[in-house]
C-alpha positions in Angstrom: 26.7 -22.9 52.6 23.1 -22.0 52.2 23.7 -18.4 52.9 26.6 -18.4 50.5 24.4 -19.9 47.8 21.7 -17.3 48.3 24.2 -14.4 48.1 25.6 -15.8 44.8 22.1 -16.1 43.3 21.2 -12.6 44.4 24.3 -11.1 42.9 23.9 -13.1 39.7 20.4 -11.9 39.2 21.3 -8.3 39.9 24.5 -8.0 37.8 25.2 -10.8 35.4 22.0 -12.2 34.0 18.3 -13.0 34.4 18.1 -16.8 33.9 18.1 -19.4 31.2 16.4 -22.7 30.1 12.6 -22.5 30.0 12.6 -18.9 31.1 14.9 -17.9 28.2 12.7 -19.8 25.7 9.6 -18.2 27.1 11.1 -14.7 26.8 12.2 -15.3 23.2 8.7 -16.6 22.4 7.2 -13.5 24.0 9.5 -11.2 22.0 8.6 -13.0 18.7 4.9 -12.7 19.5 5.3 -9.0 20.2 7.1 -8.5 16.9 4.4 -10.4 14.9 1.5 -8.5 16.6 3.3 -5.2 16.0 3.8 -5.9 12.3 0.1 -7.0 12.0 -1.1 -3.9 13.7 1.1 -1.6 11.5 -0.6 -3.1 8.5 -4.1 -3.0 9.9 -6.5 0.0 9.3 -6.3 1.4 12.9 -3.2 -0.3 14.2 -1.0 2.6 13.2 -2.9 4.8 15.7 -2.3 2.4 18.5 1.4 2.3 17.8 1.8 5.9 16.8 4.5 6.8 19.4 6.5 3.8 18.4 6.1 4.7 14.7 7.6 8.1 15.4 10.3 6.4 17.5 11.2 4.1 14.6 11.5 7.1 12.3 13.7 8.8 14.9 16.0 5.7 15.0 16.2 5.7 11.2 16.9 9.4 10.7 19.4 9.5 13.7 21.2 6.7 11.9 21.7 9.0 8.9 22.6 12.0 11.0 25.1 10.3 13.3 26.8 8.6 10.2 27.0 12.0 8.6 28.8 13.4 11.6 31.2 10.4 11.7 32.3 11.3 8.2 33.0 14.9 9.3 29.9 16.6 7.9 27.3 18.7 9.7 24.0 17.2 10.8 21.7 20.1 10.4 18.2 19.0 11.3 15.8 16.1 11.7 12.2 16.4 10.5 9.4 14.0 11.2 6.1 14.3 9.4 2.7 13.4 11.0 2.4 10.3 8.7 5.6 8.9 10.2 7.9 9.7 7.3 10.9 12.1 7.8 14.3 13.2 6.7 17.7 14.1 8.1 19.4 17.2 6.5 23.1 17.4 6.5 25.4 20.1 5.1 28.9 19.7 3.7 31.2 22.2 2.0 32.7 19.4 -0.1 31.1 16.7 -2.3 30.5 13.4 -0.5 32.5 10.4 -1.5 30.8 7.3 -2.9 31.7 5.4 0.3 30.3 8.1 2.6 27.1 8.3 0.5 26.6 4.5 0.7 27.5 4.3 4.4 25.2 7.2 5.4 22.3 5.7 3.4 22.8 2.3 4.9 23.1 3.7 8.4 19.4 4.8 8.3 18.3 1.3 7.3 20.5 -0.5 9.8 20.3 2.1 12.6 17.0 1.1 14.1 18.1 -2.6 14.2 21.4 -1.7 15.8 19.7 0.3 18.4 17.1 -2.4 19.0 19.7 -5.1 19.3 21.6 -3.0 21.8 18.5 -2.5 23.9 17.8 -6.2 23.9 21.4 -7.0 24.9 21.2 -4.5 27.7 18.3 -6.3 29.2 20.6 -9.2 30.3 21.3 -7.4 33.6 19.3 -5.2 35.9 22.0 -2.6 36.0 22.3 -2.3 32.2 18.6 -2.3 31.8 18.3 0.8 33.9 21.2 2.3 32.2 19.6 1.7 28.8 16.5 3.6 29.9 18.6 6.5 31.0 20.7 6.6 27.8 17.6 6.3 25.5 15.8 9.0 27.5 18.9 11.3 27.3 19.3 10.7 23.6 15.6 11.5 22.8 15.6 14.7 24.9 19.0 15.9 23.7 18.3 15.2 20.0 14.9 17.0 20.3 16.6 20.2 21.5 19.6 20.0 19.1 18.3 18.6 15.8 14.5 18.0 15.7 12.6 20.7 13.8 9.0 19.5 13.5 6.0 19.7 15.7 5.4 15.9 15.7 8.9 15.3 16.9 8.7 18.0 19.6 5.5 16.4 21.0 6.2 12.7 20.8 9.9 12.3 21.3 10.1 14.1 24.7 7.0 12.2 25.8 8.7 8.9 25.2 12.0 10.2 26.7 10.3 11.3 29.9 8.4 8.0 30.1 11.7 6.2 30.0 13.1 8.4 32.7 10.1 7.8 34.9 10.4 4.1 34.4 14.1 4.1 35.2 13.4 6.0 38.4 10.2 4.4 39.6 9.5 1.3 37.6 9.9 -2.2 39.0 12.8 -4.3 37.7 10.6 -6.6 35.7 8.7 -3.7 34.1 11.9 -2.0 33.2 13.2 -5.1 31.6 10.0 -5.7 29.6 10.0 -2.1 28.5 13.6 -2.2 27.2 13.0 -5.5 25.4 9.7 -4.1 23.9 11.5 -1.0 22.7 14.3 -3.1 21.3 11.8 -5.2 19.4 10.2 -2.0 17.9 13.6 -0.9 16.7 14.5 -4.3 15.2 11.3 -4.7 13.3 10.7 -1.1 12.3 11.9 -1.8 8.8 8.8 -4.0 8.3 6.6 -1.0 8.8 7.3 -0.3 5.1 9.3 -3.3 4.0 8.8 -2.4 0.3 10.9 0.7 0.8 14.0 -1.5 0.9 13.2 -2.7 -2.6 12.0 0.6 -4.0 13.8 3.1 -6.2 12.2 5.9 -4.3 9.0 7.9 -3.8 7.6 11.3 -2.9 8.4 13.1 0.4 6.8 16.3 1.2 5.7 16.7 -2.4 9.3 16.2 -3.7 10.5 13.1 -5.5 13.2 11.4 -3.5 15.5 8.4 -4.1 15.2 5.6 -1.5 18.2 4.8 0.6 19.0 1.6 -1.4 18.8 3.7 -4.6 21.3 6.1 -3.1 23.6 3.1 -2.4 23.0 1.9 -6.0 24.2 5.3 -7.3 27.3 5.2 -5.1 28.2 1.5 -5.5 26.6 0.6 -8.9 24.9 -2.6 -8.0 21.0 -2.4 -8.3 18.9 -1.2 -5.3 17.1 -4.5 -5.0 20.5 -6.2 -4.4 21.3 -3.8 -1.6 17.8 -4.3 -0.2 18.5 -8.0 0.0 21.9 -7.5 1.6 20.5 -5.3 4.3 17.6 -7.7 4.9 20.1 -10.5 5.6 22.2 -8.2 7.8 19.1 -7.2 9.8 18.0 -10.9 10.3 21.6 -11.8 11.3 21.8 -9.0 13.9 18.5 -9.8 15.5 19.2 -13.5 15.7 22.6 -12.9 17.2 21.2 -10.4 19.8 18.4 -12.8 20.9 20.9 -15.6 21.2 23.4 -13.6 23.1 20.8 -12.0 25.4 19.3 -15.3 26.4 22.4 -17.5 26.4 
């Protein structure tokens, strides 16, 4: 009986979950603290330098959201450019004009993409197997996208570095370290919108010296309702996804 119980616990820890109760509450608290500290550092004078690789990673999540949505609608994802200050853009080409629905969906994908990726990473941390798989998938996506789409020096330098770090961690890292890394990266994706939260409620700005509409302003042009309304809708969606992912991952 004792042997049977030990085998069951071992298999459960390896393949089905990590624990619950006080342990789950402690992990959720840790993730919240990481999120709060990250947001504070992003808005401090030198915090951006400490978090620079994760700033570039959040931009990559955002622009890949645009690019992948573009491809889903049958258009060509041409390039992804990231500037040294952490801003960037995804260029797509299409022989035909985009429909209103596709414009709105592609614009929203950039705003929701980082949170979706972050939630998937947090959910993957439920089991050791999926945690390791998440590191492999993220590393592969970073390295492949750098070769295929990235066309900027910052992207070429930072993204492969993060990808190779994920690979090294997947191969050589301890189970607990792997899990913490995946959850940490998931948190960075989930909260990346708070690096410049005002962007959600802005009509646009200047990118590379050229005036640009914000993503919510693009949605406004496609679906008529004002950009601040869509900023609110997306804020609620992001909060709902993060709450669901945390609840699901630690159930």
